[in-house]
C-alpha positions in Angstrom: 14.2 -57.8 38.2 11.9 -57.2 35.3 11.6 -55.9 31.8 9.1 -53.2 30.8 8.2 -51.4 27.6 7.5 -47.6 27.4 7.4 -45.3 24.5 8.8 -48.0 22.1 11.8 -48.5 24.3 12.9 -51.5 26.5 13.8 -51.1 30.2 15.4 -53.2 32.8 14.4 -52.6 36.3 16.3 -54.0 39.3 15.9 -52.9 42.8 14.4 -49.5 42.0 16.9 -48.7 39.4 15.6 -48.6 35.9 17.9 -48.5 32.8 17.2 -48.6 29.0 18.4 -51.6 27.2 19.8 -50.2 24.0 18.2 -51.4 20.7 21.8 -52.4 19.4 22.3 -54.8 22.5 19.1 -56.6 21.7 19.8 -56.6 17.9 23.0 -58.4 18.5 21.1 -61.2 20.2 18.5 -62.0 17.4 18.1 -65.7 17.0 16.6 -68.0 14.5 18.0 -70.1 11.7 18.9 -67.2 9.4 20.9 -65.5 12.2 22.4 -68.3 14.2 23.9 -71.6 13.2 21.8 -74.2 15.0 24.7 -76.6 15.4 27.2 -74.3 16.9 25.0 -71.4 18.1 27.5 -68.9 16.4 26.0 -65.8 14.8 25.8 -65.8 11.1 26.3 -62.0 11.0 29.0 -59.7 12.0 27.6 -57.4 14.7 30.2 -54.7 13.8 28.6 -54.4 10.5 25.2 -53.4 12.0 24.1 -49.8 11.6 24.7 -47.8 14.7 21.1 -46.4 14.6 19.3 -49.6 15.3 15.6 -48.9 15.9 12.6 -51.0 17.0 9.6 -51.3 14.6 7.4 -53.2 17.0 7.7 -54.6 20.5 5.6 -57.0 22.3 6.2 -58.3 25.9 4.6 -61.3 27.5 5.5 -63.1 30.8 8.1 -65.2 29.1 9.2 -63.5 25.9 10.1 -60.2 24.3 9.2 -60.1 20.6 11.0 -57.5 18.5 10.9 -56.4 15.0 13.6 -54.1 14.1 13.4 -51.4 11.3 16.0 -53.3 9.3 13.6 -56.2 8.9 15.1 -58.4 11.5 12.8 -60.0 14.0 13.3 -62.2 17.2 11.7 -63.7 20.1 14.0 -63.5 23.2 13.5 -65.3 26.4 12.9 -62.7 29.3 14.9 -65.0 31.6 17.8 -64.9 29.3 17.7 -61.1 29.0 17.5 -60.7 32.6 20.5 -63.0 33.3 22.6 -61.5 30.5 21.8 -57.8 31.4 22.2 -58.3 35.2 25.9 -59.5 34.6 
């Protein structure tokens, strides 16, 4: 299992099968003090109020993290391990 970037898109590859991870799925998972309550880990925003046309502004992939800046101004750094675990379920 791995994550890869191509043409400003994020892909999940598992056993020869490659699928795009939709920007909305990743936008729902933004973290940080302005997006998540640090005591309860509850979102501080309602995902149903997100625009349906969520788009990436910038993507950066390292061995351990996927850094994303969205066109709506939100930004996050997500653990690759967590993405793989969530997406493979």
